C-alpha positions as CSV (number, residue, x, y, z in Angstrom):
1,M,-7.0,-11.5,-3.7
2,R,-7.3,-11.7,-0.1
3,I,-4.7,-11.7,2.5
4,Y,-4.9,-12.0,6.3
5,K,-2.2,-10.0,8.1
6,P,-2.5,-9.7,12.0
7,F,-0.1,-7.5,12.4
8,W,1.5,-5.2,9.7
9,S,1.4,-2.5,10.8
10,Y,4.1,-3.6,13.8
11,S,6.6,-3.4,11.1
12,I,5.9,-1.6,8.0
13,H,9.4,-2.2,6.4
14,K,8.3,-5.9,6.8
15,T,4.4,-4.5,5.0
16,E,6.3,-2.6,1.9
17,A,9.1,-5.2,1.4
18,W,5.9,-7.5,1.5
19,L,4.0,-5.6,-1.1
20,A,7.0,-5.4,-3.1
21,E,7.2,-9.3,-3.6
22,M,3.7,-9.4,-3.9
23,A,4.3,-7.2,-7.2
24,I,6.1,-9.0,-8.8
25,K,4.1,-12.3,-8.0
26,G,2.1,-10.5,-10.3
27,Y,-0.9,-9.9,-7.8
28,E,-0.1,-6.0,-7.0
29,L,-2.7,-3.8,-4.4
30,K,-5.6,-2.7,-5.1
31,R,-6.9,-2.2,-1.2
32,F,-6.8,-2.6,2.8
33,N,-8.4,-3.0,5.1
34,R,-7.4,-2.3,8.5
35,V,-10.6,-3.1,11.1
36,T,-10.2,-6.7,9.0
37,R,-5.9,-6.6,8.7
38,S,-6.4,-7.7,5.1
39,F,-5.1,-6.7,1.9
40,H,-7.2,-7.4,-1.3
41,F,-5.1,-8.0,-4.4
42,N,-5.4,-7.4,-8.4
43,S,-3.7,-10.2,-10.5
44,S,-2.0,-8.4,-12.7
45,S,1.4,-9.1,-14.9
46,A,5.1,-9.0,-12.5
47,K,5.7,-5.7,-11.7
48,H,8.8,-3.8,-9.9
49,I,6.0,-1.3,-7.1
50,T,7.6,0.4,-4.7
51,Y,4.9,0.6,-2.5
52,K,4.8,3.2,1.4
53,I,3.2,3.6,3.7
54,G,2.0,6.3,6.4
55,Y,0.4,7.8,9.4
56,D,-0.8,11.0,9.6
57,R,-3.9,12.3,10.9
58,T,-3.5,15.7,10.1
59,K,-3.5,15.7,5.9
60,L,-6.7,14.8,4.0
61,N,-4.7,13.8,1.2
62,P,-1.9,12.3,1.9
63,I,-0.1,12.5,-1.2
64,S,1.8,15.8,-2.4
65,S,1.8,17.0,-6.2
66,T,5.2,17.0,-6.2
67,L,5.4,13.1,-5.5
68,E,2.8,12.7,-8.0
69,N,5.1,14.5,-10.4
70,D,7.4,11.8,-9.5
71,G,5.4,9.2,-10.1
72,W,4.1,8.6,-6.8
73,A,0.4,7.0,-7.3
74,F,-2.1,6.9,-4.8
75,V,-3.6,3.3,-3.1
76,D,-5.8,3.6,-0.7
77,Q,-6.3,5.6,2.7
78,Q,-8.4,4.2,5.8
79,K,-8.7,6.7,8.6
80,S,-5.1,7.7,9.1
81,W,-2.9,4.8,7.2
82,Y,-2.2,5.4,4.1
83,I,-0.8,3.7,1.0
84,L,1.4,4.9,-2.6
85,K,2.7,3.3,-4.5
86,N,5.4,4.0,-7.4
């Protein structure tokens, strides 16, 4: 499923909450496209997932080993924008 969200980057906290609500409804984020402003989901079982959206021009790998040890996983990256889930 693909959902168009034109102004997702103007309110990161609301977008993170929306992604968590989608996971509870059984749609887990697969990838996003910053140019077309669309989010692509896979159907799955309902889960409680916390998402983190970040912007960092300096890092090639947005997830540190400490975050990985705490259960965070990389979802997707588009240029400087990235999304992590836990």
